[in-house]
Structures are given as C-alpha cells and as structure tokens.
LUMGUVO-646851 format. One record per residue (C-alpha): residue in three letters; x, y, z. Coordinates in steps of 0.25 Angstrom, whole numbers, padded with zeros to 4 digits, always signed. Example, Ala and Ser with C-alpha at 12.3 -4.5 7.8 and 13.67 -1.06 7.14 Angstrom:
ALA+0049-0018+0031SER+0055-0004+0029
***
This chain:
UNK+0319+0431+0388UNK+0315+0440+0399UNK+0309+0432+0410UNK+0295+0437+0407UNK+0289+0423+0405UNK+0294+0409+0405UNK+0302+0405+0392UNK+0292+0395+0388UNK+0281+0405+0388UNK+0288+0412+0377UNK+0288+0400+0368UNK+0284+0409+0356UNK+0290+0422+0359UNK+0301+0421+0348UNK+0290+0427+0340UNK+0293+0420+0326UNK+0283+0415+0317UNK+0292+0406+0308UNK+0301+0394+0310UNK+0316+0397+0306UNK+0327+0388+0304UNK+0338+0389+0314UNK+0348+0400+0309UNK+0362+0395+0306UNK+0370+0406+0312UNK+0376+0398+0323UNK+0390+0401+0318UNK+0388+0416+0318UNK+0397+0426+0327UNK+0394+0439+0332UNK+0402+0445+0321UNK+0394+0438+0311UNK+0381+0445+0315UNK+0371+0450+0304UNK+0377+0462+0297UNK+0362+0467+0294UNK+0360+0481+0299UNK+0353+0481+0312UNK+0342+0490+0316UNK+0341+0487+0330UNK+0349+0491+0343UNK+0355+0479+0349UNK+0357+0486+0362UNK+0342+0489+0363UNK+0336+0488+0377UNK+0322+0481+0379UNK+0318+0479+0393UNK+0306+0481+0402UNK+0308+0496+0401UNK+0313+0497+0386UNK+0304+0493+0375UNK+0308+0487+0362UNK+0311+0499+0352UNK+0301+0502+0342UNK+0303+0495+0328UNK+0313+0485+0335UNK+0306+0472+0330UNK+0304+0477+0316UNK+0319+0479+0315UNK+0323+0466+0321UNK+0331+0456+0312UNK+0326+0443+0317UNK+0331+0429+0314UNK+0324+0416+0318UNK+0329+0403+0324UNK+0321+0391+0326UNK+0317+0390+0341UNK+0321+0377+0348UNK+0311+0379+0359UNK+0298+0386+0352UNK+0291+0386+0339UNK+0294+0400+0335UNK+0308+0403+0331UNK+0317+0412+0339UNK+0320+0426+0333UNK+0332+0434+0336UNK+0338+0447+0330UNK+0348+0443+0320UNK+0361+0448+0326UNK+0357+0443+0340UNK+0354+0429+0333UNK+0368+0429+0327UNK+0375+0433+0340UNK+0367+0422+0347UNK+0371+0411+0337UNK+0386+0415+0339UNK+0383+0415+0354UNK+0377+0401+0353UNK+0389+0396+0345UNK+0399+0402+0355UNK+0391+0395+0367UNK+0390+0382+0360UNK+0405+0381+0359UNK+0405+0381+0374UNK+0394+0370+0374UNK+0383+0380+0378UNK+0371+0379+0369UNK+0360+0389+0369UNK+0347+0392+0360UNK+0337+0403+0358UNK+0324+0404+0366UNK+0316+0417+0365UNK+0322+0428+0357UNK+0314+0439+0349UNK+0300+0441+0354UNK+0291+0451+0347UNK+0284+0462+0354UNK+0271+0457+0348UNK+0273+0443+0353UNK+0277+0448+0367UNK+0263+0456+0367UNK+0256+0443+0364UNK+0262+0436+0376UNK+0259+0447+0385UNK+0245+0447+0380UNK+0244+0432+0383UNK+0250+0433+0396UNK+0241+0445+0400UNK+0228+0437+0396UNK+0233+0424+0403UNK+0239+0429+0416UNK+0235+0444+0417UNK+0243+0457+0414UNK+0251+0458+0427UNK+0257+0444+0425UNK+0259+0446+0410UNK+0267+0458+0413UNK+0276+0451+0423UNK+0278+0439+0414UNK+0279+0444+0400UNK+0288+0455+0395UNK+0281+0468+0390UNK+0280+0468+0375UNK+0290+0477+0369UNK+0299+0476+0381UNK+0305+0462+0380UNK+0320+0461+0375UNK+0316+0449+0367UNK+0309+0459+0357UNK+0323+0463+0353UNK+0327+0450+0346UNK+0340+0452+0354UNK+0336+0444+0367UNK+0339+0429+0366UNK+0334+0419+0376UNK+0343+0407+0376UNK+0341+0393+0381UNK+0351+0382+0384UNK+0354+0369+0377UNK+0360+0359+0387UNK+0363+0345+0383UNK+0354+0346+0371UNK+0342+0351+0380UNK+0335+0364+0379UNK+0336+0372+0392UNK+0326+0383+0390UNK+0318+0385+0403UNK+0323+0397+0411UNK+0324+0388+0424UNK+0332+0378+0417UNK+0341+0387+0410UNK+0344+0394+0423UNK+0350+0381+0428UNK+0362+0383+0419UNK+0370+0396+0423UNK+0383+0391+0419UNK+0378+0389+0405UNK+0372+0403+0405UNK+0385+0409+0410UNK+0392+0403+0398UNK+0382+0409+0389UNK+0382+0423+0395UNK+0397+0423+0394UNK+0396+0422+0379UNK+0384+0432+0377UNK+0392+0445+0376UNK+0402+0440+0365UNK+0390+0439+0356UNK+0383+0452+0359UNK+0373+0446+0370UNK+0371+0450+0384UNK+0363+0443+0395UNK+0351+0451+0397UNK+0345+0448+0410UNK+0356+0446+0421UNK+0355+0440+0435UNK+0350+0449+0446UNK+0348+0461+0436UNK+0333+0461+0435UNK+0333+0475+0441UNK+0339+0480+0429UNK+0334+0471+0418UNK+0320+0468+0423UNK+0323+0453+0420UNK+0328+0442+0429UNK+0341+0434+0424UNK+0339+0427+0411UNK+0352+0419+0407UNK+0346+0416+0394UNK+0342+0430+0389UNK+0353+0436+0381UNK+0352+0449+0373UNK+0360+0453+0360UNK+0366+0467+0361UNK+0375+0466+0349UNK+0387+0473+0355UNK+0397+0462+0360UNK+0405+0473+0368UNK+0393+0478+0375UNK+0388+0464+0378UNK+0401+0461+0384UNK+0401+0473+0393UNK+0386+0470+0397UNK+0389+0456+0401UNK+0403+0459+0406UNK+0398+0469+0416UNK+0385+0461+0420UNK+0376+0472+0415UNK+0361+0471+0411UNK+0358+0477+0398UNK+0350+0488+0405UNK+0363+0492+0413UNK+0372+0493+0401UNK+0362+0502+0394UNK+0359+0511+0406UNK+0345+0507+0405UNK+0342+0502+0419UNK+0329+0507+0425UNK+0332+0519+0434UNK+0325+0514+0446UNK+0336+0502+0447UNK+0348+0508+0440UNK+0360+0505+0448UNK+0353+0496+0458UNK+0362+0486+0465UNK+0356+0472+0465UNK+0358+0461+0475UNK+0351+0448+0474UNK+0359+0442+0485UNK+0358+0427+0487UNK+0345+0419+0489UNK+0341+0404+0491UNK+0326+0408+0490UNK+0325+0416+0477UNK+0332+0416+0463UNK+0336+0429+0457UNK+0324+0427+0448UNK+0315+0428+0461UNK+0322+0440+0466UNK+0321+0446+0452UNK+0306+0444+0451UNK+0304+0451+0465UNK+0313+0462+0460UNK+0304+0464+0448UNK+0292+0466+0457UNK+0300+0476+0466UNK+0305+0484+0453UNK+0290+0485+0448UNK+0287+0493+0461UNK+0300+0500+0462UNK+0300+0505+0448UNK+0287+0513+0452UNK+0295+0521+0462UNK+0299+0533+0453UNK+0313+0538+0455UNK+0317+0527+0465UNK+0330+0520+0461UNK+0333+0506+0467UNK+0348+0505+0471UNK+0349+0491+0477UNK+0341+0478+0476UNK+0343+0466+0484UNK+0336+0453+0488UNK+0333+0453+0503UNK+0338+0439+0505UNK+0332+0426+0508UNK+0331+0429+0523UNK+0322+0440+0520UNK+0313+0432+0511UNK+0309+0421+0520UNK+0296+0417+0528UNK+0295+0430+0535UNK+0295+0438+0522UNK+0285+0428+0516UNK+0276+0430+0528UNK+0277+0445+0527UNK+0274+0446+0512UNK+0262+0437+0514UNK+0257+0446+0525UNK+0257+0457+0515UNK+0251+0449+0504UNK+0240+0445+0514UNK+0237+0460+0518UNK+0237+0464+0503UNK+0231+0452+0496UNK+0225+0442+0505UNK+0220+0433+0494UNK+0233+0433+0487UNK+0242+0420+0487UNK+0252+0419+0498UNK+0266+0422+0495UNK+0276+0410+0495UNK+0289+0419+0493UNK+0294+0432+0498UNK+0305+0441+0494UNK+0312+0454+0499UNK+0320+0463+0490UNK+0328+0475+0495UNK+0330+0488+0487UNK+0337+0501+0490UNK+0332+0513+0481UNK+0334+0528+0480UNK+0322+0537+0480UNK+0319+0547+0470UNK+0322+0562+0470UNK+0314+0572+0478UNK+0305+0575+0467UNK+0302+0561+0463UNK+0301+0557+0478UNK+0290+0567+0480UNK+0277+0560+0484UNK+0283+0546+0486UNK+0287+0539+0499UNK+0302+0541+0496UNK+0312+0551+0502UNK+0318+0557+0490UNK+0332+0554+0485UNK+0334+0543+0496UNK+0340+0529+0497UNK+0331+0519+0502UNK+0338+0506+0506UNK+0333+0492+0510UNK+0319+0493+0504UNK+0313+0480+0504UNK+0303+0473+0495UNK+0294+0462+0500UNK+0288+0452+0489UNK+0281+0439+0489UNK+0276+0429+0479UNK+0268+0417+0479UNK+0278+0407+0473UNK+0291+0407+0465UNK+0283+0409+0452UNK+0275+0420+0457UNK+0277+0435+0456UNK+0283+0443+0467UNK+0273+0453+0474UNK+0278+0465+0481UNK+0272+0466+0495UNK+0279+0478+0501UNK+0292+0486+0501UNK+0299+0496+0510UNK+0309+0495+0521UNK+0310+0482+0529
***
C-alpha cells in the first residue's frame, strides 16, 4: 500500500463482508488467466493527481482469499489474482514465500477512514497520513501488498520487511514475467509521490511492457509520460547519509514539493540532499532560531535537514508579478527544514540562496 498510514491501521481495508475459502489457483500460469471479457484498462494510472475512473468499481471482477492477517478477506481483481498465484508458485520454487496483505480497498471505505482520522487527529494530519478517497491505487484491485513468510513466521510490519532486501530482490526479479511491476521505486518519490515500498506491486497485464518498465528502472508515471510538469526530467541525487534514511529525505522532499508545486511555471531540474555536514548542530540551531522567531511556543526541533534544488523560472508572461527573472536557471536553491523527532513531520522554515 502507499505509505499513507501504518499497515496495522488498515486492518479492515480489504473492504470485504464475507469469509471465503482460499482459492485453489496456485497452479495457474499467466497464460491460464481468465478468458472472461474484461471491461477495465489494466494500464490505468491512479495516483495523487489522477482519480479512479468513473464506474471502475462497478466493472471490477473481484475474487476473495481468506486473509492470514485480518478478519475480512483479501479482494483482488480476477486476472491480477491468477497472475499473483503464478508468481507465488514461481517464487516458492526458489524457497521464497509470500502472502497477501492489503489489496482492493473501496472508495467508500477510504472515505470512512479519512473521516475517522479527521475526527480523531484533525484535517491536516488526516490529509498527510491517509490517501485521498478516489486517489489510491488500491481502489483499482490491481495493487497488491505482499508480506513475507520466513521460517513459518509472518513478517508483515514495514520495518521488519525492510530488513530482508535480498529476498525482495528475488521477488522483484520475477514480477515482470507475470505482468507485475514494482510500483514505488527507491529515490523516486519526486515522480510517484510515495517512498520506496518493496512490498507494493502492481498488475499491468502486459508482460512485455512490464519487462520494459522493470528493465529500465522506470516509474509507471515515467513510462506513461505522466510525470508532473514541475518535476519532469528532474535529476535526483540522494547522496550518502549516516544520519537519515531515504524515507526521511523523502518526507522532507514531500514538504518541499508542496511549496514548490505552487510556483506556477517553475520546473525543478535537479534535487539533492545537502549532506550530513550541512545538517548538523549549526543547522539545528539555525532552524530553532527561526522557529523561536515565528512560533515561540512551538516544540523545539530535534532534527534539521537541508535540501538543494535547481529550477527554471517561467516565461516572461508567467513570471510577471513574481519574484523570478523570466526564463532563468536558478541553481543551488536551499531549503531548510526541522522536525521535533524522527516520527514528526518536517516543517519548512525558509528557502533561497545560502
């Protein structure tokens, strides 16, 4: 699933109402997929900018599998489920064992979750944590979250699954052969809007296209030519850090993109992490000075981060009335952010030339 909330918080998100026996399709192959006429587009793009098409849920042919984690059954689009069973069998031959976590999730159920989080934690937090109803790929029935079974133990928490990169490499190597792609790649949040999720796979149906996407290391957005114009073609460099994980940098990047996306006509051409040396005690003192000046009663920041971007300003007409010189390259633009702790949200304090 998109990392909108923790996996355990989506306990009932499969959206089913009846128990079903585990379907016996383990021997199915990609060529044995259902011959029933499909009324859905397996190459559909659903993300933060593209909503689920009208009538999609009514057209879905869903099958159910008894969940090994939750009370409600897991629901998956039929052809995607049959391809998953073939993938699962293929992996088992190499002693890699996977099961299904969250798959289909209805728009109505997503709205219920959004309403609950808004009531409990407020609208701002809910929008940051919960995917907007109608804009989650899980609505398609084609997005599958896997979990691992290692030595007969279920490994289903994000942090624990991330400790097994070699296993995920084996899984990812088999995806395209069954019409799946890895949906959210490492260091590609700038294009997808989501951090790396090794467990989130997406059925697109066409094996040749899947092999091209996986072979070239593309995001689905890049393959479809649907990258947001403000970051299209951006060069990304996360560098090396002993302080922050990629997910920490991704979280800060998300905050920056929220601001940058409002700069009409500007196009980001390069994004990079400033490095550990730029994010130490001096930077922390600096962002806390800014916090104190703006919000003296706010909690003190415990972490600071600096990101760097290059961007191109808009044309003369678009730049009129803005602070930008028209049609100009701005290089080395720095963004200073702070947060109270590792679980907190990054707050953007200031930006500009260093």
